[in-house]
N, C-alpha and C positions, 0 to 999 in steps of 0.2 A: 635728581632722583632718577635711578635707572630701574627699568622694569624689563625682565627677561620674558620674551614672547615666544610663541611657537616658531619652529624653524630656525632657532638660534638667533633671532633678531633681538636686539637690545634697544629699548626706547628710552631716550634721555630727555629730561626736561618736560616730561609728560606725567600725567597721573591716571590711574585706572580705577574705575568704579564697577562693582558687580551688583547684580540684583539680589536683594535679600528680602525676606518677608516683611521686615520693618522699613524697607525703603533702600535706596542706593547706599552702598557701603564702600568707602574708599579703602583701597588696598595698598598701603605704603610698602614698597619693595616686594609686593606679592605676598606679604604676611597674611596668614589666615585664609589663603585661597587654596582651591583645589587644583591639582595639575590639569592643564588644558581648559580651565574655566573660561567661559565667554566674559569679556569685559568691554566697557566703553572707555576708550582711550581719548583723553582730551587735555585742554590746557590746565596747568597746575592751579591757576587761580579762578577757575570757572565758577560762575554763580550757581546757587542751589537750583534755580528754575531750569537753567540749561542742563545741569546734571540730571535732574529728574526726567526731562524730556529725552535726553540721550539714552538713559537706562530704559525708559519705556519703549523707545524705538528698538533697542537691543533685545528686549524681551519679546517684542513682536517678531523680530527677525529670527530669533532662536525658535519661537513657536512655529514659524512657517518653514524654516529650513534646517532646524536642528542646530546643536552647538557648533557643528563643523562649519556652518555658514558664517559664523562670526569671524573666522580666520581670514575672510576675503577682504577685510578692511572696508566695510560698507559705510558710506557716509550716513551719520546719525544726526547731522545738523549741528549748528553752533560750534563748528570746529572739532567735533567728535567723530571718531571712527571706531568700528567694531574691531575686536582683536581676540586672540586666545592666549592665555598664559602658557608658559613652557610646559611640556609634558603631553601635548595633544598628539593624536595619531594622524597618519596620512600626510599628504603634501598639499601644496597650494591649489592644485587642480581640483581636489576634493572640495575645498572651501569655495572656490569660484563657481563651480557648477551648482553646489547647493545654494549659494547666495543668489545666483542668477535665476534659479527656479523660484526662490522665495520672493524676490522683488519683481520678477517678470521681465520680459524684453523691454517694456516701456520704462522700467526703472533701472536699466543697465548702466546709466550714467552714474549712479550712486557707487558703482564699483571702481570708478576712476577712469583713466584713459582706456579707450577700446583696445588699442594695441597692447597695452600691458596685460589686460585680463585674457586676451587671446593667446598671448605668449604663455601665460600661466596654464591655460587649458591645453594647448597643442605644441608647446615648445617653441624655441627661438626660430625654427625654420618655417613658422606659419606664414601663409601668403594671403593676399587680399581675397582671392577666390575662396580659400578655406574660410576666411572670416565671413564672407557673404553667405556661403553655404551654412555656416553655423547660425547666422542670423535668421535664415529661412527656417532652419530646423527648430530654433527656439520660438519663433513667431507661430509656427504650426503645431507647437506642443510635442514635437518628436524628441522628447528628452532621452529616450533610450538610445537613439542614434547619436546624440551628443555625448552621452555617457561612454558609449563604445568608442567613438572617435577620440575622445580625450584619453582613454586608456590605450588605444591602439596607436596613438601618435608616437610612442616609443619605438615601434617596429614598422610603421608605414610612412611613406613619403607624402608630401602635400597633395599631389594629384590623387593618390589612393585614398586619402582622407576625404576628399570631395565625394567619392563614391560611397563611402561609409555614411557621410552626413546626409546623403540622399535616401537612405533606407527608411522604411516606414513600417512600423509594427502594429499600427492601429491601437487597439486597447489591450493587446497581448503584453504580458509582463515578461518580455524576453530577457530583460535585465532584472533579476529577481531581488537584488539588493547588494549591499556592499559598496565601498567607495571606488571611484575610478582607479585610484592608486593600487588597490589590491588586485583588481582585474589587470592592470598594466603589468604588475609583477608576474602574474601567471602567464600572460601572453608573451612576455619577454622570455621566460623559461622555455616555452614551447616553440616559439616562432623564430627566435634569433638564429638557430642553426639552419633554418629553412631559407633558401634563396629569396631575396626581397621581392622578386617579381611574382612569386607564388603565394606570398603572405596574404595579399588582398583576397585571392580566390578562396583561401581557407577561412578567412574571417567572414566573408560574405556567405560561404556555404554553411558555416556554423550558425549564422544569423537565420538563414532560411530554414535550417532543420529545427532550430528552437521555435521558430514561428510556426512551422508545420505541427510540432508537438502541441503547441497551445491551441492552434486551430482545430486539431483533432479532438482535444479535450473539450473545447467549447462546443464543438459539434455534438459530441456524446452527451454533454449536459443539456443542450437544447432538445435533443431527441428524447432523452429520458424525461425531460420536463413535460412532454406531452402525455406521459403516463401518470397514473395516480401515485402519490407518495406513500400510500398505504398498500401493504401486500393484501390483495383481495383473493388470493388463490384459496385460502382456507374457507372463505365465505362462499365462493363460487362453486367449490367442489361439491358440497352437499346439495346445492341448487341443481347442478347438472345430474348428480346421482338421483335426486328425487324424480326428475323426468325419466331417467332410464328405468328406475324402479317401477314407475307407473306403467311404462310400456311393457315391462316384463310381467307385471301382475295382470294386465289386460290379456296378454297372450296365454298366461296360465288359466285364467277364467275361461277363455274361449276354448282351450283344450279340454275343459271340464264341462262344457255345455253351458257356461254362463254362471255356474254357482261359485260361491266364495271358496277359495282353496284353503285347505288346512296347511299347517306347517309341513306335514309329510307330503302333501300334494306338491307344494312348492319345491321341496327337496328332490322329488322324483322328476320334475320337469327338466327336459334336456333342450338346450337351444337348437332350433331347427333352421332350415334353409331360409324361410321367409324372414325370420328374426335377424339372421346374419346378413341378409341382403339389405334390410333397412339400416342395420348398424353400420355397414360399410358405406352405404350411400350417404348417410348422415355425417359420417366421418369426413368424407370427401367434401361435402358441402361446407361443413364447418371449417375445414382447413383452407379452402379457397376464400371463404368469406373473411376469416381472420387475417389471412395474408393481405387481402385488400385493405383492411383497417390498418395493419401495421405499415404498409407502404404509404398509405395516406398520411399517417402520423409522421413518417420520415419526410415526406414531401412538404408538409406544413412547417415542420421544424427547420428545414433547409431553405425554403423559398418564401416563407410567409404564408399567412392564412389564405388569401385569395389566389395567389399564384399556385400554391400547393394543392388547393382544391381543384383548380382548373387542370393541373397536371394529372390528377387522380380521377377525374370525372369518368373517363372511359372504363377504367378499372372497376370503379364502383358500379357503373352501369352493367358491366359483365357479371359481377358477383350478385347483384340484387335479385335477379329472377331465378337463381339457383334453388331458392327455398320458396315454397308456396305461402300464400297469405295465411292459411290456417296454421302451418307449422311455425311461422314467425310469430303469430299471435299467441300460440301455445307457449313458446319460449319466453314471451314477454310477460305473461300473466303473473300476478302476485301470488305468492305462496306464504301463508302465515308462518311466522317464525324463521323465515329464510330471507336472504338478501333480496333487495328489490331490483338488482341487476338481472338482465336477461340471461338465460342459461346458454344461449347460442349467440354467435356474432350477427346472425341474419337481421334481427330487428334494427340494430345500429347501422348496418350496411344500407338497409332500405331507407332508413331515416335520412342519412347523409345524401344518398342518391336523389331522393325526393326533394330535399331542401335545395341542393345546388342546381337541380334541373328545373325547378319550378319558378325561377325568376324572382325569388324573394329578395328584399333589400339586404345588402351585405353590410350590416351595421354591427354595433357592439354585441347585440343579442346573438348574431350568427357566431361570433367567436365563442361565446359561452356554450351555445348549442353544440358546436363541433367539438369543443374541448371535452365536454361530458361524454360524448360518444366514442371518443378515441382513448379515453383515460384507462379503460380496462382491457384494451386490446392485448397487451402483453400477458396479463393474467389469464385471459381466455386462451391465448396461444399456448401457454405452458400446460394447461389442462388438456388441450386438444392433442398436444404432442404425447402426453402420457396416455390418453385414450387411444391414440394410434397404436401404441405398443400393445395394449390389451386386445384391441381388435385384430391385430396381426397374429397374435398368439392364438386367439380363438379360431381365426380363419385357417391357420396352419394345422391346428389340432383337429378340426372337423373334417378336413380333406374332402369337402363337398364340391359340387360343380359350381356353386354360387360364387366363391372367390375367383374361380377361373373366368367366369363370364364378366364379373365386375372388373377384373384386372385387364381384360381385353378391350374395354371401352376406350375411346379416344378422347382427347381434350383439345380438339382443334379450335373451337370457338374461344375457349379460355386463353390458349397460348397466343392466338392472333392479337389479343389485347394486352395480356400480361407480359408476353415475351419470356425470356429466359435469364435468370440470374447467373446460372452456370452454363457452360457450353454443353449441349447434349452430345456432341461428338466425343466428349471425355467421360461421359456418365456410364458407369457399369452397374448402377443400381445398388441396392443393399442386399448382398447375396443371401443372407439368412432369411430374408423376407421375399425378395424378388424370385429366387429360385423355387420357393414353395408356391408362390402365386401363379407363375407361368413357367413351369419346369421345362417345357419344350420350346421355349423362345430364347433366341440369342440376346445378349445384352444390347442395349440401345446403340452404343457406339459401333457395334458390329453391323447392326441393321442399317445404320446411316451410310455405310459403305455402298449400299445398293439403292437406298432411298434417301436422296439428299435433303428432302423436305422433312425437317425435324417434327413439325406439327402433325404431318401425316403418319410418320413412323412411331411417334411416342404413344404409349398407352398408359392407362392408370397404373397398371402393374409395374411400370418402370420406377414408380415412386419418386419421380423428379419433382412432383408437386409437394411431396413431403419435405424434401431438402430445401425447396423454395420457401416453405413455411419457416423452417429453422433459420434459414438465411435472413428472412425478414425480421425475425427476432434479433438476430445478430446486428442487423442494420440499426435497429432501435437502440442497441447498446453501443453503437459507435464503431462497429467492426464492418469490414467489407463483406464478410461472409462467415458462416459458422465453420468451426475447425473440426475436421474428422477425428474420431477417436477409434480407429480400427481395432478390432479384437477385444474391445472393452464392454460390449453389450449395448443395450438400449440406453439412450436414444440414438446412439451411433454418431451424433454430432454434438458439439458443445457450442451453444449460442453466445456465451459470454466467457470465452477462454481468458484465463489470466495470462499476462505476459510471461514469457519464460524467465526463470530466475537470472538476474543480471550476474555477469562474471564479477568476482570481487575486484573492486577498484576500477571497474569499467566506468568511464565518465558518463554522466547522465546528460540528457538533452532537454531537461526541464527548462533550462535557461542558459544564456551565454556564460553567466558567471559560474554556474555549477559545472558546465562542460569544461571551461578553461581551468578551473581549479583542479578538477579531476585529472586532466591531462598533465598539468604541472606536477601533480603528485606522482604520476607515473615517471616523469622525467627525473624527479628527485630519487625515485627508487632505482634508477639506472637505465631507464628507457632512453633510446636515442631517436629523436624526431627524424623521420625519413625526409630526404631532400626533395624527392620527386612526388610527394603526395599531392593529389589534386582536390581531394574532398576531405572533410573532417573525419568521417569514418575510416578512410585510408590512413590518416595520421594516427588516430587512436588505436586502430587495429595493429599497426606496426609497433606502437609503444607497448601494447599489451603482450605481443608475441616476443618482444625483446626483454621482458623482465620476468623473473621467477615469482609470479604473483602468489601462487599457492604457498610456496615456501616462505614468502615474506609474511604470510598471515598465520603461521603456526607458532606454537609455543606459548607458554604462560609468562606473565610478568612477575618479577620478584617484588611484590608489593609489600612495603614495610607494614608490620603488624598494626601500629596505631592508625594507619589509614584504612587498612582492611577492616578493622573493627568499626569504622564509621561509615562503611558502605551502606547506603540507604538512609542515612541520617538526614534530618531536616535542618536547614539553616534557619535559626530563629529570626523571625520577622521578615525574611526574604521571600517566603512563599515558594521555595524550591527545595528539592531533595538532591542529595549527592550520590552519584554513582561513580565508583572507582573502576577504571579500566583494568581488567585482569588479563585480557588477551589482545593480540593484534586485531582480531575480528571486531572487538569493540571499537577500536580506533577506525577501522575501515567503515563501519556503519556510521560513526560520527562524522567522518570526513565526507561521506556520500551525502549526508543531510546538510551539514553545516557549510560546505563549500570552502573548507580550509585544508591545510596540509598537515593535520595532526597525525596522519598515518605515515609521515615521511621518515626516512631512516634515522634522523637525529632523535626524534621523539621515541621511536621504536627501540633504539639501542639503549637510551638512558632508562626507559621503563623496564626493559628486560634485565638490566643490571641493578635495578632498584635505586638508581640515582635520583629519579624523580617519580612523582605520582601524577597521573593524568586523570582528570576529573570531568564528568559531564554533569551539568546542572539542569534538572528537569522540573518544570512547573507543575502545578496541581493537576493539570490535564494530561500529564505524562509527555509533554512536548519538550524536546531538548532546546534550551534557550542559550546556553553558553558552555564553552570549554575552558578549562584552566589547567595550568601546569604548576604543581607544587614542588618547591625545591627545599631541601633541608637547610636550616641555619648552620652556622659553624660555631662551635662543634654541633654535631647532629643531635645531641641530646637536648639542645635548647628548643627544638620544635621545628616549625615549618613557616615558609613565606610563600606568597603568591608570586611566582616568577612571571606568569603571563595569564591574562584572562581576556576573552574576546567573545562577542556574540556571533551570530551567523554572518558569513562572508567577512569575518574579521572586523565587523563593526564594533563600536564601543558598546559595552554592556550598559544596562541601566545603572545609573550612578548609585542609587540606594542599594540595589542588589550587590554591586561590587563592594560597597562599603561594609555591608553586613557579612558578606562572604569572607572578606579579609579579616574581619573581627573574629569570625568563627574559626578560621584557619589558625589564627594566633593562639587559640586555646588547645589545639591538637598537640599532644606531647610528641617529642621526638623518639626515635627508636632507642631501645636500651643499648648502651655501649657494649661492644663485643669484648669479652674477656680474652686477652691474648693467651694463646696456648704456649706451653713451654716448647722452646726450640731445641730439638735434639741435635746432638753432635753431627756435623756434616759427614755423611758416609763417603768413603773413598770413591773416586770416579770409577764407573764401570763401562764396559764396552757397550755402546748402544745396540739395543735389540733390533732385529730385522723388522721393518715396518710391516704391519699386518694389512691385508687387503680390506677394502671397505666392506662393511656388512651388507649382505644381500637379503633384504627383508622378504621379498616374495619367495625366493628360493628356499629360505630357511624356515620362515614362519608358515607359509602356505601349506606344506604337507602335514604339519601338526595341527593347524587351526581348522582345516577343512573337516577332518573326521570328528573333531570335537563339536563343530557347529552342526554336523549331521546328527550326532547323538543327541544334541539338545533340541532338535527340531520338534515342535509341538505336534500333538495328534490332530486328527481331522476335525475335532470339535472346534478348536481355536481357528483353524483355517476357514471353517464354515461361517464363523462370525465375520471374518474379514470379507468373505464372499458376499455375505448379506449386506454389508455396508457398501461394497462396490457395485452390488446388483449385477454380478457377473459370475461365471463359474469360478471355482476356487483356483484353478491354474492360471487365470488371468487377473485375479483380484488385486494382487500386489502391484502389478503394472498400472492398472486403472487408478488405484489409490495414489500412486506416486505422481500421476499426471494431473490430479485434481488440485486446484488452488485451495487456499485456506477457506474461503467462503463456500466454495463448492463442496469441500470435504465436510464442513459443518452441515450443509444441507443434506449430504448423503447420510451422515450419522442421524440427523433428525428424521429423515425418511425411514431408515431402518427401525428406529425406535417407534415411530408413529404407526407403521404397518405391522409391527410385531415380528419383523424378520429377525430381529435380535433384541434381547432384553438387556437392560443396563448392567445387570450383574455379570452376565456372560461377556458383555463387551469389555468390562473392566478387567475380568480375569484373562481374557484372550490378549488384550493389549499389554498385560503385564508380563507375558511370556517374551523373553528376549534371548533367543538362541545365541546370538553373537556375543552378547555380554556374558552369558554363561560359559561360552567357549573361551573367551579371554580370561575369565576367572580360573578356568581349569588348565590354562596354558602353562607350560613350564616356566616357573618364576625367572629362571636365567634368561629365557628368551624375552620375557616382558621387560626385564631390566636392561637388556642389551638394546632392544628396540623401544625406546621410550615414547615414540609417537603412536603406538598402538591404541592407547585410550582415545585418540582422536577419531577412531572408527565409530565411537558411540556419539559423536557430535553430528550435527546436521551438515549436509553438503555445503560448499565444495570441500573435498578432501585433498591433502597433498598428493603429488603425483605418484609417489611410491605406494601410498595406500589405495589410490584409485586402481592401480594395477592389481593389488591384493584382492580387492572386492570384485574383480572380474572373474576370480576362480569360482566355479559353479556353486559349491556348497557354501562358500563365504558370501557370494553374491545373494543367494536366497536368504541367508540369515540376516545379512545387512538390510535387505529390503523389508523383511518382517519387523526387525527392530525399528526401522525408520517409520514404517506404517503404524506401529503401535504408539510411538511417540506423537506422531502427527494426529492420530485419532484422539488421543488424550487431550491434546491442545484444542481440538475441535469441540470436545465435550466441555472443556473449560470455557470456551467461547460461548457456547449455548447457555452455560450456567450464568455467566456474567450478563448475558443479554436477557436473562429471565425468560427463556424460551418455554412456552407452555407444554410442549411435548416432553422436554426434559424434566419439567416440574412433575408431570404425572409419573414419569419413569422413576424419579427419585422417591416419590411417595410410595411407590409399589415395590421397587426392586433394590434400593440402595442398601448395601452392606455397610458395616461400621467403618472400615478403612476408607471406602469411597465417600461416604457421607462426611467424614472428617476432612478429607482432602478438598471436597467441593465447598464445604463451609469455610475453610481457610482461604480458598481461592476467591470466593465472593467477598469475604471480609477484607482481604487485601485490595481488591479492585474497587470496592465501595461504589458500585454502579448507581445510576439514577433510578433504578427500579425501586418498587416498594419493598423495603427490607423490614424484617421482624427481628427484634433484639432477643438473642438467646441468653446472653449473660450481660450484666450491666457493665458499663465502662470501668476499667481497672480491676474488674473482678476476675479471679482465677478459677473459681468453682463454676462448673457447667452443670445446669440442672438436668434432671432425668435419672432414670434407673437403668443400669447402675451409675452411680455418681462418678464423674471424672473431673480432672482439674488440668488447667493449662500449664501449671507449674511442674507437673510430673515429667521429669526428663525421659522416663521410659514409657510414658502414657500414650494413649491413642492419638492425642493431639500433636505431640512432638514427633511421633512416628509418621504423621501425615504430612509433615512439611516437605519432604522430597517429592511425594506424589503430587502435592499442590503445585510445586514448581513445574512438574510435567504438564499440569493443566494450564500453565502459562502464568501462574501467580508470581508476583514480585514479593516474596516472603520477607524481604527486608523491611517492608512496611507493616508487617503483621502486628508487631507489638505497639507501634504507634497508633494503628487503628483500634486495637483493643483498649488502649488508654483513652482514646478520644470517643469511640462509639460503642465499644464492646464487641462481642462475637455476634455476627448477624448472618441471616439467611433470607432468601426471597420469601415473602409471605405466601407466594403461590405454592411453596413446598409443603406447607402446613395444612393439615386437615382439622377436623373438629377437636382432636386431642392436642393440637399444638405440637411444640417441639418434644415434650416428653413422649408422646405417642410415636412420633417419627423416630426418635432415638431408640425407643424400646424395640421397634420393628427391625431397625438396622442392626442393633446389637444381637438380636436373635439370629441374624444371617451372617455374622462376622466370619470372615475367612480371608 
């Protein structure tokens, strides 16, 4: 009996048994087996007891190391060894490494002779020192180093492998997944053109950068863990406002001789110099106090509780006496109906100082005590930053002597302990505030030219304490310091800046596997690895500069209609939905996440020509779990087959998912056959025409598109809405909005709605104005047809090179920025809706017009968030209650018209009808008042526009 095994091996005179629910099942000649299935290979006449024991050991091996481990030929006892049937992925090094991890170094003898499995891991050139280094790595649990060494053995020599095997990543997942053979393939593509002596430097540099990435992420998570997981800003804000209100009311009473003020009395009261003096002093005290709390939280996160407190003791001692006992007690007192947290940082600063300086036992109770007092530091800091802006505006508006006296005070005692997070020699202040506070004083960096002692030269009006506060916030969020946002208004610095958008196809440093696969993809696109690169960024930078990345990511795919119709469909029983790739951008995003080469030229070319369909499979949480290539059967009308399917890092997908997906693909019909056109008589040969020059997009389209964009520019009302969201003047609003990340933009929209700076109806109308889209619609059809890339102007960046030149033209640039801001703000509104934000809920109840309400409802229905949702219409029902009555089935009705707007809100409308069938039309319960959905719908219909 012959059994064909993985790797082309044929076993003769042996029998194979597989694990089945009913017990071991013998597989004669592999019949009834799945490709690559793990089996126990043993004597043909083995007894039942031996077979059961071997299959039990096989099951245990597969449970510990995965199906791939069975391919290593692990001893199962009684003459049995593990194996895999023909059809398995990967090579022998994958199996040996997985099996070694499963049985552990102490069970390595079960893999056979040591020399044999070392050759399988590192190739025939393996040496005894490499074997010894591998043994130490396995004994110490440094499996990531073993994984990388096994993969890099194709491009590194034995002595270089010893250096790789000595690497240590601790608990960091620098190897994110995938078999060594896949990583080896990518390393070969990237490093084979590089001289051998430089390859080790590049591999070690890549390891170090991936480790730095994980350490930075772990540091950020540790620091954020010192803060409350709940956002307490909304509960602390009214608490602080209550104290401010009480102070103002006391001052109004004193101005009236002690009697209770009327509403008119309060309205006539004007803030005076004593009030401003107290306000500014309290601001400075709060800023320094919360800076001490934030830095203490960072020290505790980085160095542990006891060491962190010891490092922060002097800072807390300097901050504690800034506030009197009476003021600290007033901030701590309980106010009925408001949060029990203190309104100022002083009580917690004093608590910590008293606790660590009083010689109390440092036990578990201390940890809880400290954690409680550090947990709201970030929330207090955010409120104090906002209060600083209000106080500065008031100080500038009053133009009294008080701000000048306050600004002239020094901070020597504080600086002697706290030091400087930024160099005072480079600090020019915040001109809009500093120049008003001390108009006749030179910036700090100029004064230091004559007074080298920064503590003696610095004053409160330099506002270096303010940026120290924002920098301390940035430290808690894992950044070295806050990022300046010049020209964009308050708060002038961003404490949690989002990373700049990555260049398309730029390899990520999340892990060695992702970085190597990204670099290999660039090589596949035509990049040439530089021979003299010394670091991994040097290597990838050269690859990116040598390839036409933007051009490779443009254009749409010729997706056959039967596949396009099933975009967003659910695969029965598999728990996944299908997304069909329509553009090269889809493949770029998939490759970036999956660590594969699906965006390589082979896949791109076939997809552009409609030869194949490329698919992403998303689980119920919206995570991409597998990619697949669908190829047409022959003839094409017969349907489709799965040409290739793989999980992340080209791992094998879940067997049940793959089975159900293949069954689903078998039901997809093929494209309708083309009807051959009648062939006309061949015309006589003609003299070839003179070749025309290449079209010049900027030169030909720019002069026509610019005036059209200028004519479509909206009025000041729309720009005022954008300025309200950005919290800047209108002329800088679009720049500010473009710099905000997605989370920050959602916060800006929320703030504008919460403060009344913009209402939801005006926001929706303003973001619907698209001057660039209107200009393109009005452009000469001949130009649009000639330059078929122009519609890409309405996509999100990055743009192809020629279009980037076009949007630099002044009128086109402004229109493009407004279009982009409108789309991004709408996505931010959709994000708030899905998160069931209470501010948006109030705005929807008060200001939503019919088109907006329909779009928001569709977006929430598609997202199916975890929030409490109210059912508007029953599952599978088309009729929507309310007056006037509407139906989801009306092709020209409000609900069908809302689908494009819902997509702008970020909705995956491909899921809409599935959600309607499963759950019905739903909205957050927080949107509905006493009258429920009918009342909300009636109000929205009355505002339709």
